[in-house]
Steps between C-alpha positions, in 0.01 A plus 500: 500500500385280787464135417163331530614214716251289685444592864610155612832542320588826674373470858486189721175595678361150495779365721351600838207636694641853491456518125142372481325838539702638211451190286122516541480874436725485195302212355185705545641812339645316202277202436151640568400641163458879510188643341669806352836671472839355580714455809878475461660366816874522551689294759872546483603450139186307405190642337152343515179618335126454536303639208124527486277439200371859494686831467577668830768658717858397435694482827817369651611406852857438609523281811798579722401288800262232372444319829427817697264608220318165509460492875351848510259439212384156615449633852337837428389489137469836324609681817810281522574572134521872577698439816749288310560798269561723803751245627687498167412139411421603143498787252322586179578750222129594498319454831165620373494257207596211727222571750256558214599166345426315824164680529402404146587137577350496849292182446820308421668631817197467729646213703801709608341847506402506867768282656442290810200536731734604781654774289155633409388490863801696621456764229129534573559538874761768437265688268212498749732619777550823304136608496410864446391612843578868551834410654562227244424734210764748616755221527408351160511836323832591659642165383471616139451875472748610766799347321602861438411773254854492362443141386170561322628821346762298309256315277153658520402789275579855620148528646569199728191309389493135606193357325391406149550767236237551231657506153175463305693358206699821463873545452555707813747499787435329832461837669241610245315169538493539878348846467249358251399245766432776753309704244287197413401456865415869530289478185317200645428694818352785298585737783409867479777757564544550871376152593654341809656162413620246756784277380537175695862395455652821361848361434757764411236755403469452124120493486473792742727705277285429194174559686613839633603599147142417393362735766412257781583476870655175623525327835749213481554202730806277520656258746852552367710759680742506207223575251354768726838671532554502122149624419521771766831626360393497134148639549611795714297770321169305480535400866576858606197629309273237654431323172670180624476354851705185565470263797682193631171328574318171450193530277294343780576799721375759249183696570297759313358500149653583166372587155703219345754230589798366306699191591772357277608139552416517868224241510750219435684587823188498718476122544193287427375517858480881477349540152151569642647744755673692222191521279274597788745775590488634145120504518516682834750762380325581171244776489163398346544494124879486532729273300805291582755418229715198583786330321513133600705196399289185466568130459315263268230302680641162395820564698352657812447193717854372453639853541309543825611163641863518385648849552733604221837673476344847503303437817803364685776733386347816354149581625436310824133479589389574145228322302378561146124478443336340200272735304192316627611514864582867468157570352332304780674705770399820321136390489500391866617848600204656323706649218464446127749479213432754226813471283799272455803466272771232480865553401705205621741506206585860590607373841724240336660783302539708816671213681735434208613864510547490878706182468719652230553819701576298812766303313655822374537618861654189657819679599299770675275239666805326642631839609190538719601183684270247334661158449480249217219304663287815514582578136398150393182527706407827332577370153291188557212711636492726194530210255242289685245782486569583136453136402170489688360795306631372167337164566168657607507326837485843660354821364449859610189714482384852564150492640248761612283442807198715575276545797136431424285799420156559647207395282 
């Protein structure tokens, strides 16, 4: 068992300028009283603890390179914390619990959360340079979705669905919960058999497959060549019969009108600047009396301003150009486009469960992931991404909704 020696007895960080960033950060982590839960911090053979007054997540962090860790965190705050994990500065037996613990105790860590003003400025500039123009959107989508179908096939369900599953409190498999999600959206659309449904962001074709089985015709749009190739190969019969029509096309370039529209976790990738463009396009493409069923991840209003001004790990490494709306901001954009919300359901904890399963399945496939040529930095990046998102949903900082939009009817 590791001894609980004092920090001063085990590391001479107070002997020079090089150690000051670590000294200050360690003092903050260990001597600022946590509100809830407990942090166990290991440095070499020493163990230190910070326990809150209230119950909460129990987490541990093992520092391998304390000075490198401190410099990244003090310079870039929460973004530097994730980057220090990528670099191998630290490890944890439970990434999700560690990130959740820091979220629960955010007020205690506020002074180090965002890092230096220069670090924030650089991150913000980088984020804004990846805006979702038509050309930028293709580049941003390719950054994530064109990693290769072989990679996603390793850890997604057999239907290749990459969005929140809907468990509804039931003891069902991930694949069943993903189908339940699609069925819920179709139920919310209330489409008659034979209705023509436009899907903005059709992914690998999971919704299209379910919609065709329910008797509908689907036109699907994607900006990912890899997704288009997979969907075209697996939906051969519906495509040949004309029930499914897939396009590598930006939603802004779509014309015509459709009975209904579906869009699953696409709004988050649009970018705040283009939210009105997206909603106006939905209004334009919907026939009078038509419905749109969207699945959208949202962020709590109290975190939005800091999130907007200090891009996070996801925006830099996973979904460049992305921006989560708050529920109120989403509703405002809907109203400005002349649409109205007629139904809504929330299921954020189902997303946490989905992410936990993905993470477990990813870990079970590490040998195969490496076999595809992905290195340890990529593996750590993916693990941190999945844990970071799961912690956000468990904490309630982010949520996911299915929402129905309708065009106004004539009086």
